[in-house]
N, C-alpha and C positions, 0 to 999 in steps of 0.2 A: 181834565188834564189833556194836554195836546199829545197826540201820538208821535213818537220819534220816528223819523224816516231813516232807514238803514239800507245801504246798497252794498252788495257783495260783488266784486269784480274779479274775473279770471280771464283767460284767453278765449277759450271755446264756449264758456257758459254751458258746459255739458256735465261736469262733475263737481268740483269743489264749491263753486259759487251756488250751484243748485242745492247741494247738500246743506250749506250754511243757511240759505234762504228758508229751506224747509224746517230746519231746527229753530231758526229765529221766529218763524211764524208760530210754531208749536209752543216754544218756551216763553215767547213774549206776549202771548195772548193778545188782548186788545190794546196793549200798551205801546206796541210799535208796528210800523208798516215796513215789511221787509221785501226787498226786491233783489234780483240778481241780473247780471249782464256780462257779456264778453266783449273783448276788444276785436276779436275775430271769431264770431259765433260759428259753431260747427253745424247748426241747424237741427241738432238732435240731442236729447238727454241720454247720457251714458246708461246702458241697460244694467250694468253691474251696480252702479249707484242707485238706480231705481229699485232693483231687487233688494239690495242691502237696507235701504230705507224702508221698504215695504215690511221687512222683517221687524223693524222698529215701530211699525204702526204709522208710517208716513207715506203718503201716496204722491208720487211724482207724475202720475199719468196725465195730469192737466198742465204740467210744466212744459215749456218749450225753450230751446236755446234762442237767445235774443241778443241784439247789440245794444249799445248804450243809447242809441237814438230811439229805441223802442220802450224805454222805461220813462216814468214821469220825470219832468224837469225838476231840478233841485229847488230850493236848497236842501241838501242832505244834512241830517244831524251827524251821521257817521258813515264813512265809506271804508270798507275793508277790501284790500287787494289780497289775493291769495298766493303771493309768491311768484308772480309772473314778470317781475322786473320791469324793464323798459317797455314790454308789450302791454302793460297796464297803463292806460292814460291817466293823467291827473284829472280827477273829478272834484269840483269844489264841494267842500264839506266843512262843518264846524269842527269836526275831529276826524282823524283818519288813522289807520293802522295797516301794516303789511304783516300778514301772518306767516309768510315764508313756508307755505305748505306745498309739498311736492305733488305734482299731477299724478293721480293714481290710475289713470286710464289703462295703462299697460302693466300694472302690477298684478302679481298673483293675489287671489282672493284674501289670504290672510293679511297681506300687507295693505290691501285696499281697505279692509276692515279697520286697521290701525289708523289710517288716514281719516276715515269716517268718525272714529272715536275722538281723534284729535280735534276735528272740526266741531263735533258736538260739545266738547269740553270748552273750547275757546268761545263758541257761540253762547253757551250758558253763562260764562263769565262776562261777556259783553252785555247780555240781557240784564244781568244783575247790576253792572256798572251803569247802564242807562236808567234802570229803575231807581237807582240811588241818586240820580240827578247829575251824574258825571257826563262828560262829553258835550256839555252845552257850549 
């Protein structure tokens, strides 16, 4: 079975897309290849995101904020933008979605946790969809 290539894109590649990539790698096992990138990378992973994911058993210490030129070339099976509107460039993909998730970087911890949970739920649904053969 060929692994599905999934790319998560946000502006800074420091919070939302990093969180989605981590959940996709965990939930997708060997069935998919998950990456993340930003249209204007900040150069660092958000520390609150890293701490909250560590509490869920996911380690972001090896992750780094990167731009689209730093991820493998397509074709992508699925590209997910995280609600960054026009700041998220169009990346060629067989299927795409915009999740419209707010950037949690300046949110209080409780609201940040809700964003993490929203990303986890949406990522789990995407992994199931791809496992079922959708998005081709």
